[in-house]
N, C-alpha and C positions, 0 to 999 in steps of 0.2 A: 481689534475693533476700530473699524472706517468711521472717524471724527464726523460729524451734522455740520453739513458746510454751512456755513456763514447765514446769517438770518431767516433761514429756515426753519422754523417751528414745527411740534408736532402735529399740529394741527393740517399742515402743510401736506405729513407727510400719512396721515390717516385713507385707508384705502378709498376709492370713491360707495360711493352708497344716496342711495332716493330714497331711505325706511323717512316714512311718514312721519313729523312732527305729534308728538304729542302734549296736547295742551292742560292735560290731568295728571297726577302723581299717578306712580304704578306703587300698589298697596301690597306686601305680602309678596306670599307664592317665592318666598327663598327657595323653598328648596324643590318643587315645581320647577323654577326656572334650573336650576343646577339640572335637573335629571334630563331635564329638555338639550340645556348646551352637551354634557358629557353625552347624547344619545347621535348629537348633530357631529358630535366630534370621532365618535363612532361607524355613522353609517354614513350614506350618503341619501336614500332619503325617509326622510322623517314628517309625517302627515299626523299634526295634529285633530283629536276630532273630537266630537262635542255636540250634543242640542243647540240651537239659538242661544244667543244671551251669558255663555259659557265663560265669555273670556278667550276663546281660540286667537280670535285676529290682536286681544292686548297684548297675550303675554309672547306671540310666536312675534312681534313685532321689540318685545324688549328683550328677547333671548337674540332674536337678529341682532341687538346693535349693540351685545356685549359682546357676541361672536366677529362681530368687524375683524377687529387685528386675526382673530384666527383663521376665517373664512378666505383668504387667499388678496393674492395683489391684487388682484380685478373688481376686489369690494362685496357688499350685499345691493341687491335691488328687488324692488318690491314691486310685484306687479297687481294689481286688484282687480279680480273680477268680476266683483259682485252688478255693477250696470253692465256685464257683456251675457248677452241673452243669445245670439250667434254661436256654434261653435265653431263656424268658421273662422273666426274672427278671434282664437283665444291666440292662434300663433302669434297674427300681426300686434297683437295688444301689446303682447309680450318682447316681440322686435321692437317695439313704442319706446317701453321701457328703458329697456338696453341698448337705447339709440344704437341699433341694427339697422342698414338701409336694405331693405328689399326691393329684388329684380319684380314689378308686377308679373311677370312671369314662371315664378319660380314659387312651389309651395313654399308658408313663410317657414316650419320646421328643417326641410331640407338649408334653408338661409342658415338658418338658428345652428341648428347641427355643424355648420360648414366653420362659421364665423368663430362656436364658441368652444371647437374640438380644444385651443393650445390655450386657455383663458382658465381663471384658477376663481371662482368664485361659489357661493350661495345664492341661488335664486329663490323667494322665498312667492309662492303663488294661492291670492288669498282669495278665500268662500270658491270654492270649487264643483260645491257639493252639486248645483243646474249646471253643471259643466262636466260632468264626470269622465268620459268619454275621449273629450277632445284632450282635457290638463295632464288625463294617461296614456294618451300618446304622444302627448309632450315631452311628459315627463321620463316616461319610457326611451324615448329615442334620441332628446340632450342627455339620461346615462349612461344609453351605450355610446355614445359618441364624443361625448365630453369627458374625461378621467376626471379634470378638474373640476367639473360641477355637480353641486351636491344642491339640494331642491328639499325645502321644509314648506309643509302647502298646510292649509289648513282647511276643514270640511268636515259636515257634518255626517258622511260617507267618507269610508276607505277608495283609492283612487285604484285600488285591485292594482299596483304593479307588482311585479317579481325584485323581489329586496326591497319591499316596502316595509317600514315599522310605525308603526300605530305606536300612538301616545295619547289619551282620553282623559281628556280635561275633569282633577277633579272638584266635588263643590270647593268652596274657599272653608278652609279651617274657618272656625266656629271664633278663634281671632282675631285670626285675617277678617273677615265678615264685618265683625264689630268695629275695625281699624276703618275700615271702608267705609262705611256707613257714615262712621265718623266725618270723616275726610269731607264727601260730601255734603255733608250737610251744612259742615262748618263753611264752606263755599260758596254754601245757597244760600243759610242766613248770618251774617259775619258773627253773632254773640254766640250762635249754638257751643256749649258745652254738655258732655255726656253726666256731670253732679243729679245726679240718681232718679238718670235712664239707663243705666246699664240692664239694667235687666228687661225693661220693655226695647230695648233695642238689639239688646241676646234674642228675642222673640221673634224681634220682626225677620233676625238674619236666619232665624230656626226654619221660622212659617215657610222664606224664601229659598229656603235648601241651597242655603248659601250660593246662591247664581249670584255675579256679578250686575249684570244687567238690573236682573229683578230690584238687588239692594240699593243701587242707584238712582232707581223711580223712586222708589218708597223713600229714601232721604232727600228728594228733592222735594219734598211735600212740607220739611219741617217748618219753612218760614211760616204756614200757614195751620200744623197739625203735630201734634205733642206727637213723641213715640208712639207709648201708648194707645193715643188713640190712631195712629195709622197699623198698630199692631190688632187691634179691636177691624179695623175695616178690611184688613188682609185675612186674618180670619174668617169675616161676612163673605167674602172677596172666594176663599177657597172654598170654601160651602158649599157652596151653591156650584162653582164648577166640577167637583166633585161627585155631587148627585145629577150633573146633566149628564149628556151623552159621549163630551169628549173623555169618561170614561178610561174611554179606552184610548187613548194616547196616552205618552210617554209620561211618567211621574211630576219629570221638572219641565218636559215642556207644559204638562198642564200648567203651573207653576207659574211659570214665567207669564205663559197669555195671561192669568191668571189677577197680576204683578201688573201688566198693561191694560188689562182689563182696569184694576181698579184704579188706576192711575189714569186714563183717558176718562173716567165715568166721573170724577171730579173736573174734568175742566168744562167751562158754559158752554154755552149752545155756541157762537162762535168758533171760540176755539177748537171743538172739534169739529168742524166743517172744516174749517182751514189746515189742520190734522187731516184727516181724511185723503182731501184734495191735493196732500203736496205729495201722496202715494206716486201720480202720476210720472215725476221727474225722475228719468233711471240715476243719475247722479248728483252732484255737488248744482246749484243753481242759487243765483243772486236774488236780492230784494228784489226786482224789475220783473223777474220773470215769476215770482212765488204773487206779486199784484197782481197781476198779468189773469194767473191760472185759481187763484183763492179766493178772490173778490165775486161777490153775488148771492144774494138770500142775506143770511145772517150775518157777514164778514162782508164789512163793508170795507172799501179799498183803503183808506185813510189810516185801517186801523191795523193791516198786517206788520208794519212794524213791530207794533205791541204785542201782537198774536204768537211771532216768531220769535219776541224776548221770552213771553209766558210759556213757550213749549221750549225754549232755549232751561231756559230754569226748569223743566219738570223732568228734563235729561231727555227726552223724548225727539229730542231733534240736537242735529249735532252743526256747531260753527267754524267756520275757520277764515284766516287771512286769505283771500285772493288774489293777495298782492295788489288791488286797486283795489277793488271792494272786498266785504266779506260775502262769503258763498256760506250754506247750506245744506246740510245733506241730513236724511235721515237713514240711524241705523238699520240694515239689513233683514234683523229680526221684527225691526216695530214697520219698518215699512210693510212686508206683510201683511202685517198685521192692519197700518191701516188703508193697505189692497181691500181688503175684505171687505171692509168698516166702507168703502168709498162702493162697493159694489152692494151692500147690503143694504144706501141710503143710495141705489138703482142713479149715480150720479157719472157713473164713471166714462158715459157716450159724450156727457154734457163738459165734466170735466175735460176730457184727451183732445175736444174742438178747442178748447180755451187754452191749452199746450202748444195745438197745432196751430192758434191761431199766432201766437205770440211769436215762436220762435220761425213762422212762417215772415213776421210782419219785423222780425229782428235780421233775416238771410239779405230780405229785399232792401232793409235801410244800410247794411253794413254792405250790399253787393257792388256799390258807385267808392263807396267808402274804402273798399280794396283796392284801387285804383287810385288811390290817393294819397292813403295812408298806408299802406302794406303791411307791413309790420304790427301798429298798435292792432287794427281790425283783426290780422289773421291768428293770434296771439288770444284778443276775444272770443272767438268765433271756435277758435280746434279748444277753447274750456265746456262750448258747450258741448263738444262731437259725439255724447253717446245723447241727447235730448233729441239733437235732431235725427239720430237714427231712429229717435223711439216717434217722431213725428212723423218723420216718412213712412215708416210701415204702417201708421193710422192713417194718413193720407191717403197713401195711396191704393190701399184696400178697399178705400168708405166705396160705396157705391155712384156718389160724383168725385173723384178723385181729382177734380181742378186743383184742390190745394194743397193737393201730396206735388203736384205736375208743377205747382210755382214753384214749392220748395226745393222740386232739386232741380230746374234751372237755375234758380239764384245760388244755388249752392258747387255747382260745377264747379266755379274757380276758384272755390277752398282747398276741393278737391285736388283740381289740379296743382296747387301750391304746397298741397302737404302730402302729397305723393298716396295717397287715400286713391289711385284709380281704381283698381278691381273693384270694389266697396259704391264707391260713385259711377263707373261703369252703370255695374248692377244695378242700382235706382236710375238713374238715366234712361237705358234699357226700357225696364217698365213702367216707367212715365208714359214714354214713347206709346210703347205698347197699350195702354189701356186705354189710348183714343189711337189706331192706326190710322186712319182717314183724315186726320185732323189736319187742315191746312191752316192756322191760328200762328199770330207770330209766338205766339208761347209752344207749338211744337218747332219753329224755327230754332226758338232760344233753347232748348233742349237738345238737336242737333247739332248743331252750333257746340253744346256742352260735350257731346258723345266725338266730336271730331278732335276737340280741345285735347279731352283724355286721351284719343286713340291716339295720337302722336305721342305722352311717354307711356301706353300702357304696351308696346312692341309688339302694333295691328294696325297699320298702315292704312290696308286695303281698307279697311271697317271705316276711318278715321275720312279717307278720303271719300269713300261712297254718303258717309252723314253730313260729310261737307257740301255734296254737289245737293241733296236732297234739302235739306238748312238753305243753302245758297237761292233755290228756286223760289221758297215756299216763303221766303224773305222780300224774294223783290215783287213777287206777286201782290205780296201786304204793304210794300213800298219801306220796308223798315231796311232802310239804306246802312244802318249800325249792322245788325247781325249779319249780310248779306256779306260785307266788311268783313268781316270777321274768318264765317265760311270760308271766303274764298281767303283769308289769307290762312287759313289752316292745312287748306288745300296744298298750298304754296313747298310744304312741308315734304311732303311724300315725296314730290321727285328732283326733291334738293341732292342726291346721291343719283340719281339714275339721269337726270336731262337736269344742271344745275345752269341754261341757260334759261329752258321752261320756267321752273321753277323761280329763278330771278325775274323776271316778265311777271308772272303772276304776282307776284310779292309785289312789286314796282305799281302792278294796278289794283290789290290789294291796298297799298298805303293811300295811293290817289282815291283809292272812295275813303277810305276810313276817315283822310281828314276832309273829305267835301263833305261825310255827314256827322263833323265836329269828336269822334271816335278818337280820342289820342292813345288807348292804348292799341287798338285792332295797326294804328299806321305804326307805333312803335315797334309791334311787333313782326310787320310788314317790314320794317327797313331791316330788324335784323336779321329776318330773311335776305335779303338783299346785298346785306353785308356780307353774309354766312357764306351763300353763293359766289361772292367775291373770291372771301378768301380760300374756299376749295378750288378756286382758277390761277392760286399765286397771282391776284392781282391783290398790294396790298394797302394801295390810294385808300380800299375801304376801309385803313384805320382811322381813320378821320373823323367818318360817319359813325364809325364804334366811338369814338371817346366822345363826341358831341349826345349820342345815346346813352349812354353810359351816365354821365352828371343828371341827364333829365327822369331817368328814371329812376335813380339812385333816391331824386328829393322826395319821390310820394315809396319807396321800399319795396322797386319792384324788383325783388330778388333774383327771379329766372333769368327775366330782360337781360339786368346786369353783367349777370355773371359769364354768359354766351355771348357777349357784345364784350365785354374783357377777352372773350379767350378769342375773338377776331381780333384783335390788339397783341396774341400770344402769335399766332402765327406771322402777322409784320416783325414782330421784334426776333423771333427765333428764325426768319429766312432772310431778315435785312440783314445777320450779322450780328448780334446781341444778344444771345445767351443765355447770360445772367440776367438783362431786362428782361426776358420772355420768362423766366423760370418767375422773378417776382410778380410779374403780370400773370401770371396763372397760380404761384399762389395767395394772390389778392380775388382769381375769382373763387379760389375752394372757398375761400373765409367769407364770400360776397354769399355763394351758394348754400353754406352750414347750416345756417341757420333754419330753411325751409324742410333739411333733411331726410327729400326724396330719394330715390334712388337714381333715375333719372337725369336730374340737374348737381345733384352732390357727383353722382358716379361718373360723368362725363367727363367734368372738369378735375375729379383727380386724376382722373384716366391719361388729359389734358395735360395736368400736371408730371406726372409719372413718366407719359411719355416725356418730355424736354429735360429732366432728369438722366434720361438716354444718354440724352446728347450729351450735355455737361461731365457726365462720369458716376453721376450720384446713385447710380447702377442700385445698389442696398435698400438707397432710401429711398430709391422712387416704389420696390418692390415693399416696402415695409407700408407706402402711400395703398396700394392694392390689396395689402394683407385684407382689410375686414371687408372688401368687396368680392375676390374673388370667392371668398365660399358664401354668398347668397347667387353664385352664378353656377355653382355646376351641373343643375338638373335644367340651367335655362335654354328657353330655344335660343337658336343663333343669333335672331333679331337683337338681343340684349346685351350683346355681350361684343358688339362692333369696336365700340371705341377702347373698350378694354382688354379685350383679343389683340389690337393692336400694340398699344401700349407693352403690356408684360410680351409679345413677339418681339418689338423691338429692346428690348431692358433685357432680356434674354440671349437675344445677338449680339447685341455690344459688352456682356458678359462673356458673351463665350460657353452658355452653357444648349448647344447647340440642337439637341432634343428636346430640350422644353421649348424653345422657338420655333421649332418646324412645326409643334404641338399648336401653340396658339395662332399663328402664321396662317395652321391649315385649316382654325376654326373660325380664323377673319375671313378665308379666301373661302368659306363657303353661308357667308353673308347674305338674310333674302331670298335663299334658295327656295322656288325653283330661278327667280331672276337673281340671277346671279351678275350680272353685266353694272356692275353700280362701282361707286367710287373708293368704298370703304374696297371692296374686294380688288380693285384695282391698287390699294396701297397696301396690302398685304403682300401681294403677289410678287414684288422685289426682297422682302423680307424674306418671305418662303424660299426661296432661289437662293439665295444668299448663304442660308443656311444649309440647304441639299448641297450648295455647291463645296463650301468647307469639307461637309461629311465625307466631301470624293461623290456622290449622286448624281455629278453633271447630266446621264442620259432624265434623270427624273426632273434636274431645273429648268433644262432650258426649255419645253414646250408656256410655264411658267411665268420666262422671261417672255417669249413673244405672246403672250397673251398680254401680261401686262404692260409691254407699249401699246398693242394694237390699241386695248380697251383706254388707257390712259390718255392715249390721242384721239380719241374719238371723245371722251370726255372733257378735253381739255384740262388735265393735272398734273400739269411741266414739272412739278415737283418730283413726280413719279417715272412719268417718261424718263428723268434725266437715270435716277436713282436704275431702272430698268436699263437704260442705254448702258449703265458701267457692270453689270450684271451682266449683261450677251457681250460684254468688248473682257472680262476675264473668264468667260466661257469658253471663246475661243485661240484668247493670248499664248498658248501653247503652240499649235498650229497654223495661226496665220496671224502676227502681231500686228503685222498693219493695219489688217482688220480690226485691233482692239482698239490700235493708238485712232483710228475714226472715228470709232465710236465712242469714246471718254472722250475727246475734242467736240463733238456732237454735246453729245453732253455738257460738257462744261460751256459751250457757244449759246444752249438751250438757261441755263441757269444763267449766265448774263445778261442773256435780254427779256428775260421773267423776272430777272431780280432776285434770284436763291441767293445771293454773298455766301448765306455761312457751308454752302454747298461747293464751291468755288472747290474747299483742299479738296472732298473728297476727291477729285476730279486731278489736283497737282500729286496726290497720294498712289493714285492707280497710273499716271504718266511717268513719276520719278521711278516705278517701277519698271514699268516698260524701256524707261531711258539704259536701266542695271542692265537689262538683257542685251539691251543692243551695245553696251561697253560705251553710254555716253555717261562717263560715269561724273562729269562737272554739271551736266543736266540734272541728271537723276538726285547729285546734289544740294542741289541752287532748288530747287522745285520741292526737294525733299525739307529744307530751311525752311521757304518760304509758308512753308503748309505749314512748321510747328510756328513762326512767327504770326502766323492770322489767328489758329486753334487759341493758343495765349492771350490774344488781346481780345478775343469774341469769346471766349469761355466753353468754346465749342474741343472736349475733351477725343483724343484719339481713341476711339474704341477697344477695349481691353483686347476682343480677340483680333483686332488688327495690328497691333505694335510687336508681337514678334514676325510680321513680315518688310515694318517698315523697317525695325532693327537689321534686319537679313539685309535690306536694303541699303542700308547707310555702311554694315562691315565690307559688303561687297564693293563701295565707291570707296569706302577708306584701301583697302584692300588697292583698288586701280588708280586712286590717284596720290597713295603716299600722304603722310600723314598732314603738311601741308600743302598740298594740294587741297584734299575734303577743307583742314579750316580756312583757306582761301574760299574755298565753292560756298561753304555753309556762311559765309560772313557775306559773301555776295547777295547770296540767297534770302539770307536774315530783312534786309534792307530791302525789299520787291515786295 
């Protein structure tokens, strides 16, 4: 057995999990737990079914927790679908719970299938009954594509997926039911004991058919009623229900509804009003939200805290630690009951209006705060994401959509930062279309938000159109800040096809933003200016990037900071310090990671992997991209640009030529049909190099010619130098003098534009030509100078080129003899 590493605890060795923390004890159900665990060990899809309140979720949590070490190395992951109303969000919510980054251009299921294909884990899907088709598609797709994934679902109905094993939750056994009542009663009333009340408690549990939620509701009344009184009251409630029109329902459902109604009727008028109004919340909510939504009529704002406490005491409301504040949640079954009560009271519209007003106020208050303390406010708003979604749906469908439109405008920044691009774009488009002829500042802000999201949504054309419309409307209204932001976002589109134009736009946007006092737009303008310079290999921009990084990190502006750090990566990588480039790129990824989005995290991870292709860490680079590669299997090419370049380079340098051709080909088609861009220019020399090494010279030549012409036109000198080298390799056999001229041209360009790292590529190439010309001493001096420089810079000679380098040295040694070889090598090492 391998000894445990010093200092490593068992907790540190536990597989990862996000299972919800339970604040009450799990009572009984030992046989049921054992059976569910047995099924999970034998079957890949187990659905725990049963009516509301029967304890499906709690049993599943307990079973999953006990299954943690058996589930697999990648752990147990819980996905709460209770607050999800749109079936199209099931995959996204699942990916978010698993930490899987999603390309907006790819269906979430495709990304999940690819990224989980090699993982071993248990996925728990809770509360599926209202999303059966979407949940079934997800489960079926993952089970077929991911042999190491098992699924535990809870649902009132079967998913009806091939291979599904149904396990229906039975009522609590009498002994367990009595123990549950006693445990919850003791929590509600410290002095409670069962002395003399055993028979009454058994009666209560029997009347409630052993339904855990119903028993907990009844036990919560122990501070004010004896078990005998509770039993009598339940007799009356159940009798009335059985005689009514609900008799057609399922018996256990009737019993649960009766127990909820019985508990509800014992609340005072204010608590009943607060209870039903809480039904409009989609997920968990904090105290201030409850106060804003529930206050009015019999409910005084000052009494909300005590009302919530009483509802918690009566087990009608759950409270949990939200980190910086307590958050509350209605259990799903009880929320449905509260919703019916709200409708019966005729308060639905008014309560939803207050819900919209509260979340609109929160979003508009947070919008400027996101630009001063981004990390804090991003986490705060994300906690209310489900309720923002519900509020938007209500506001945008209202006869007067102004509230919904304002909310959409205020949330654009959050959607951008957290990668909710498709959802945010849909809401913003709906908001614009609700008033298509509007020329107000609000319409300009909505269009500005669309332009911002378009940048990371893989649709630069739509982003540019929205930016232009927004800029015109903002200018007409004298809204200089929105005008500057629209101009900033419009600068991204030409970044790859006309970097000089992009830089001019970004500079003008920065000036306008500074004049308008908009710090954020000014910083993004500077970022785009700096990025355009980096694309031209003008690395003096690194100083601006450093200043920008320090400024934006003070307010937690991670997106801008990560890309600012990436600009410094280029300066280090091209300037002869590959190790520093690696450190800077690693930091850029660390800065971006909390955002959890595909665009920022994906691009910066690709940059880090690209740097590792030069340091010789081929496998490390591939591992970095493994979690992202799966999410782009079915992506549009717009969304794989930098990843295709990184993967192409990793495969090429590692000697996997066919894979290199595949990835560089994909990169060379970026932006179809408008493929004359910088991404394509960077892909072409690598594609030509892979084809050349495969002996496919005729296929390689047109890619080289195009690379030289396109990179010269776009002024991307690094690419010109690489393409000139490839052109030289292709003519070396028939025209070595022309090859030498091309290599010298590449070296001169590298010297002129400060691409110091890649001088050694020229030296290696010229060494090979020197051997052909039998200039053996020159060849050894060049090769030795290259070796010394590579060691100094951390730029490893690619694996694919090492056989040719070894052959060059062997031929030179044969021509010079050992003494001459050693002397020439020593001389070259000093160069």
